[in-house]
C-alpha positions, -999 to +999 in steps of 0.1 A: -110+636+620-119+610+593-157+607+594-177+581+574-214+576+564-224+542+565-255+530+553-272+516+590-306+505+573-327+500+545-354+525+541-387+518+539-403+543+517-386+574+516-354+582+534-347+587+567-318+602+589-323+572+610-308+555+576-277+564+581-246+562+606-217+588+610-182+569+621-157+588+632-120+578+638-090+595+647-061+572+633-043+582+604-041+569+570-006+554+557-007+551+523+021+524+503+030+522+469+008+523+444-017+546+463-030+582+469-047+598+497-078+620+492-098+650+505-130+652+495-144+685+486-175+670+468-202+647+470-234+639+439-264+628+451-280+612+432-322+599+427-305+564+419-288+557+447-323+552+465-325+517+445-290+508+458-305+509+492-321+483+489-312+446+490-330+443+453-320+429+422-308+459+398-284+471+372-254+473+403-245+453+429-271+467+464-254+492+493-241+464+520-253+475+557-231+486+581-203+497+551-199+529+533-220+547+504-211+557+475-210+582+443-198+601+420-167+630+438-143+652+438-115+653+461-076+665+462-044+641+460-030+656+496-001+628+492+008+601+462+029+573+462+012+569+429+030+572+396-004+586+373-009+608+404+007+637+422+003+663+455-024+689+441-040+672+416-079+675+413-099+640+407-129+632+402-151+592+407-170+564+422-156+573+459-169+564+497-193+586+517-160+600+537-140+630+542-106+615+535-095+580+522-075+562+507-069+550+464-052+526+443-063+556+415-086+532+395-118+548+377-107+585+386-102+607+361-081+638+366-093+674+359-085+709+358-107+735+380-091+759+349-118+743+328-145+742+344-154+746+385-151+716+404-185+705+413-192+708+370-175+680+369-206+658+394-231+675+372-230+690+336-194+680+325-198+647+346-218+622+346-252+644+346-243+656+312-238+622+300-267+607+314-282+633+292-264+641+262-262+603+253-296+592+267-308+615+238-284+610+209-283+574+211-325+567+218-342+599+208-318+601+182-334+643+175-343+658+149-348+693+141-383+707+143-393+679+163-413+687+198-390+672+224-410+663+261-386+663+294-402+651+331-381+658+358-373+687+334-354+713+363-328+684+377-300+680+368-305+655+340-340+668+322-320+711+323-298+699+300-317+676+282-334+700+277-307+727+264-293+701+245-325+701+228-326+734+218-292+736+205-308+705+181-332+723+171-361+711+185-393+726+201-386+718+242-417+713+268-406+702+302-425+694+334-414+711+369-433+712+402-430+751+408-438+775+391-399+792+404-391+762+384-413+772+355-393+807+348-360+793+357-366+770+327-377+797+302-357+825+313-319+806+318-323+775+301-345+787+270-370+756+270-405+770+245-433+761+273-436+748+304-461+729+329-465+727+368-472+698+374-485+707+411-510+731+397-523+715+367-552+689+370-556+672+337-515+666+325-528+650+297-554+678+288-519+707+293-495+683+275-516+681+245-519+720+244-482+728+250-476+700+225-500+707+199-477+681+170-479+659+195-443+642+213-416+628+190-386+623+216-398+622+254-370+622+285-388+604+310-371+608+340-402+606+364-425+572+355-459+579+375-489+594+361-468+625+342-453+594+316-488+575+316-505+613+302-476+615+279-491+589+261-518+598+247-495+623+225-470+606+216-463+605+176-461+582+150-423+567+155-423+586+188-390+572+210-396+576+249-361+572+265-367+558+298-340+578+321-355+574+359-387+575+379-382+591+412-420+588+416-417+550+422-390+550+440-402+552+477-436+532+467-439+501+492-465+491+468-457+480+438-469+505+412-500+504+390-505+522+357-517+523+321-506+491+299-480+511+272-484+488+250-513+494+230-501+534+226-467+515+214-480+496+187-505+517+174-477+550+167-451+522+163-434+540+189-404+533+207-396+528+247-358+520+259-345+522+295-308+531+295-275+537+318-250+556+309-226+529+316-239+514+283-225+540+262-194+543+283-169+541+246-185+571+237-179+594+273-147+607+253-164+621+226-198+631+245-173+647+270-159+672+243-188+684+229-206+693+262-174+705+273-170+730+240-206+739+246-202+748+280-169+775+267-193+786+238-218+794+271-241+775+247-250+751+281-258+767+317-261+745+343-276+755+380-265+737+409-279+737+446-250+735+469-258+719+505-228+726+526-214+707+550-202+667+549-229+666+583-252+675+559-249+647+530-280+626+539-305+656+547-291+668+509-297+630+497-335+626+512-347+662+498-345+651+463-376+631+469-396+663+476-382+685+450-358+705+471-333+707+445-327+731+419-306+707+388-278+695+402-274+684+441-240+686+456-226+685+488-196+705+492-172+692+523 
């Protein structure tokens, strides 16, 4: 039986289980020439998908109501009439939230379970790792000895950014939401210091204390008051990388905050947003470097793996209350 998860309604505020609908289909999927039959193995759930659930202009079109949601998926080829794929191959790419589906192969990359665990292709050596590496490298232009601050540091992207910073010789400070995450970032990922924003009453003071030489590079995954607080410690010629703003994704009212212009002007600082596809031409070299670091044990990763296709919507919802450590993945 094939199962599909549809977007039933556009979330108002935080997404709810009632915004999703499961569809079951007993019919047999038959492939034609140039097609492959895929069986889903892992699904990536990511905060940016929340934006696609709203009917608002963005860098990617919104999901349509009563149609499948799509995200990064690892799947296995179960049958093939395509010259480039054979039965048994593993692939990754943007695919629908379905247990089985037909593809013409466009946009799919063959991956090897011998090179790395399959789930890693959705994380540390997939889009997550590419986002961390290219955002930091292309916008942050880090230099050894500088201070890097990372918000959402225990998340999939943030935890990789911090490790790359350490590999490149930076002092790395993270911001996370629980003592357990703080300890993980220090003990497992080598962060020099970490702030627990849920037990910190004065974030600006905490950042100033943990970044005594100021902030040279700020990798921002959260937006909101935490990022406002970081502005008070940026150095001259600081680079602020805007990767995400999970703190405001579910807001129904217009967010308010500090005016950033005085901080940027006073410090001749750069603030730039990005999406990873801006640097698509650099994917091969970035993936090669990430794979090398992973093979040399310089790069570690953590995953929160939820089992069962039926739990995909709940896994996505849980992102917004910080229930994940590292990449949130559903194993089918």
